[in-house]
C-alpha positions as a printed Julia matrix, in Angstrom:
221×3 Matrix{Float64}:
  79.36  103.23  102.63
  81.4   105.57  101.81
  85.11  104.4   103.54
  87.48  107.64  104.09
  91.49  107.74  103.98
  92.25  108.74  107.77
  89.55  107.64  109.28
  88.64  104.17  110.89
  88.85  101.22  108.47
  85.17   99.06  108.44
  85.75   95.23  108.44
  85.96   93.56  104.86
  83.64   91.38  103.72
  84.41   87.39  103.62
  82.26   84.76  102.87
  84.77   82.35  103.6
  88.48   81.69  104.37
  90.09   79.02  101.94
  93.8    79.38  103.54
  94.96   80.74  106.82
  92.62   81.31  109.96
  89.49   84.03  109.52
  90.63   87.01  110.36
  89.53   91.01  109.55
  90.9    94.42  110.33
  89.46   94.57  113.9
  91.11   91.39  114.63
  95.09   92.25  113.39
  95.39   95.04  116.35
  99.06   96.34  116.21
  99.47   94.95  113.28
  99.58   96.8   109.85
  97.36   94.94  106.93
  97.82   95.09  103.58
  94.72   93.37  101.94
  95.37   92.53   98.54
  91.9    92.72   96.15
  92.37   90.5    93.4
  90.16   88.54   91.09
  90.97   84.59   89.65
  90.56   85.72   86.43
  93.11   88.71   86.03
  95.98   88.17   84.27
  97.89   91.09   86.23
  96.76   90.49   89.03
  99.34   87.26   89.09
 101.65   89.12   86.68
 102.47   91.78   89.78
 100.17   92.76   92.2
 100.84   88.94   94.23
 104.22   88.81   93.77
 104.39   92.47   94.85
 102.28   91.11   98.1
 104.29   87.93   98.32
 107.75   90.36   98.68
 106.04   92.79  101.23
 104.97   89.4   102.74
 108.58   88.13  102.85
 110.29   91.82  104.09
 108.0    92.61  106.42
 106.24   89.23  108.17
 108.47   89.55  111.55
 108.27   93.52  111.72
 104.3    93.54  112.83
 102.88   93.74  108.95
 100.01   91.59  107.9
  99.29   90.38  104.13
  95.72   88.96  103.26
  94.63   88.15  100.15
  90.86   89.05   99.04
  89.48   87.7    95.54
  86.33   89.18   94.71
  84.58   89.41   91.47
  83.13   92.35   89.3
  82.97   90.56   86.15
  83.25   87.12   84.32
  81.08   86.13   87.24
  81.5    82.35   85.88
  85.06   82.43   86.71
  85.98   84.21   89.32
  84.38   82.18   91.81
  84.91   80.17   94.98
  85.48   76.82   93.82
  88.56   78.11   91.22
  89.73   80.28   94.54
  89.84   76.91   96.23
  91.66   74.96   93.26
  94.52   78.33   93.34
  94.76   77.54   96.87
  94.77   74.07   96.93
  96.44   73.22   93.81
  97.96   76.1    92.37
  95.74   75.85   89.02
  94.98   78.9    87.12
  91.96   79.65   85.14
  91.1    81.63   82.06
  92.58   85.28   80.66
  95.26   84.3    83.89
  96.05   81.02   82.74
  96.56   82.28   78.88
  98.66   85.36   79.7
 101.03   83.38   82.34
 101.42   80.78   79.73
 101.9    83.03   76.97
 104.94   84.15   79.26
 106.64   80.78   80.07
 105.31   81.55   83.66
 102.93   78.05   84.52
 104.57   74.84   85.6
 102.72   71.43   84.43
 100.77   73.72   81.35
  98.77   75.19   83.97
 100.18   75.76   87.3
 101.53   78.85   89.28
 105.34   79.1    89.72
 104.88   80.04   93.25
 102.88   79.62   96.27
 100.77   82.44   97.88
 102.21   82.1   101.79
  99.71   84.22  103.28
  95.5    84.18  104.01
  93.4    83.67  100.88
  89.46   84.84  101.19
  87.05   85.22   98.86
  84.41   88.23   99.15
  81.13   88.46  100.49
  78.92   87.97   97.24
  75.26   88.74   96.55
  72.96   88.09   93.92
  71.8    91.8    92.17
  67.88   92.39   93.07
  66.57   93.76   89.93
  65.33   96.89   91.4
  67.79   99.49   91.25
  67.04  103.21   93.17
  68.26  106.44   92.13
  69.6   106.97   95.44
  72.21  103.52   95.04
  72.82  105.31   91.19
  73.26  108.65   92.2
  75.98  106.66   95.29
  77.76  105.36   92.85
  78.02  108.48   90.84
  79.03  110.93   93.14
  82.44  109.99   93.9
  83.26  109.77   90.14
  81.99  113.03   89.46
  81.39  115.18   93.02
  80.09  118.56   90.8
  77.15  115.91   89.31
  74.38  118.32   89.84
  75.67  121.13   88.14
  75.84  119.51   85.3
  73.24  120.15   82.09
  70.41  118.18   82.7
  71.19  116.26   79.35
  74.53  114.77   80.43
  72.65  113.87   83.95
  70.74  111.49   82.67
  73.01  110.04   79.87
  75.35  109.2    83.31
  72.06  107.85   85.11
  71.24  105.44   82.39
  74.89  104.27   81.44
  74.74  103.55   85.66
  71.77  101.9    85.53
  72.68   99.68   82.47
  76.13   99.05   84.38
  74.13   97.71   87.65
  72.05   95.79   85.73
  74.47   94.14   83.44
  75.87   92.74   87.22
  75.1    89.32   88.11
  76.51   89.74   91.89
  77.6    92.91   94.08
  80.63   91.98   96.05
  81.04   93.42   99.44
  84.41   94.98   99.65
  84.52   96.14   95.94
  81.64   98.35   96.33
  82.33   99.15   99.97
  85.49  100.67   99.55
  84.86  101.75   95.76
  87.56   99.78   94.5
  87.94  100.68   90.75
  89.27   97.35   89.77
  91.81   94.91   90.47
  94.29   94.49   91.56
  93.68   96.54   94.39
  95.29   97.34   97.65
  93.8    98.64  101.18
  96.48   99.43  103.83
  95.38   99.77  107.16
  97.49  100.79  110.17
  98.13   99.5   113.15
  95.35  101.69  114.58
  92.94  100.47  112.78
  93.07  103.5   110.46
  92.52  103.54  106.22
  95.73  104.57  104.87
  95.34  103.79  101.38
  93.51  102.41   98.57
  94.93  102.31   95.24
  94.39  100.32   91.92
  97.3    98.88   89.82
 100.53   99.07   89.66
 101.59  101.69   91.72
 104.65  101.14   93.18
 104.35  103.09   96.67
 103.05  100.35   98.78
 107.02   99.34   99.96
 107.77  102.95  101.0
 104.34  103.36  102.93
 104.77  100.39  104.85
 108.33  101.81  105.69
 106.49  104.81  106.29
 104.19  103.49  109.35
 106.44  101.35  110.54
 108.63  104.55  111.43
 105.85  105.66  113.42
 105.19  105.64  117.26
């Protein structure tokens, strides 16, 4: 599935909600929705992205802006689990690299707990066990968005890239629906959908433009 900015946003995948009421883009009509996609084992998510999402939540919750958190997994499948997300939601405990980094910067309480509570709904991306078969079509679907002129490249280069993508896909134990459908580049990522259900933004990392974008959408009719 190829999602496009400016077109209707497909629903994100979610296997279970661990905090808050179940919802999705099509159930949030008349709301602006900010979906914060993170991994439980992702220090940058907890040091920057989630605090930023909490600020947006606090600032705009009475103005028709919904903030949702979705934990995904594209690596470290033993740590980025539903169990660890549930533990995070219930007790504030963090694990792995997140725990190490936050501990190093003195940002944990009682040794392994966040110093803040995540106030918005939290769900887990839909993970499916990767099958052994990787079709050429699937490989090219992965390549084209990143190398639009792929077909014009020398054959040696094309074969090299195809092999690299195939190896990458083989190394993945699971496929995460939202991560794949929205062609996310990593975590943290933000997906913004306006009141009409139109996809307005998909961005990766620390961009600093989200607050301005929310204000812009709020000012529209």
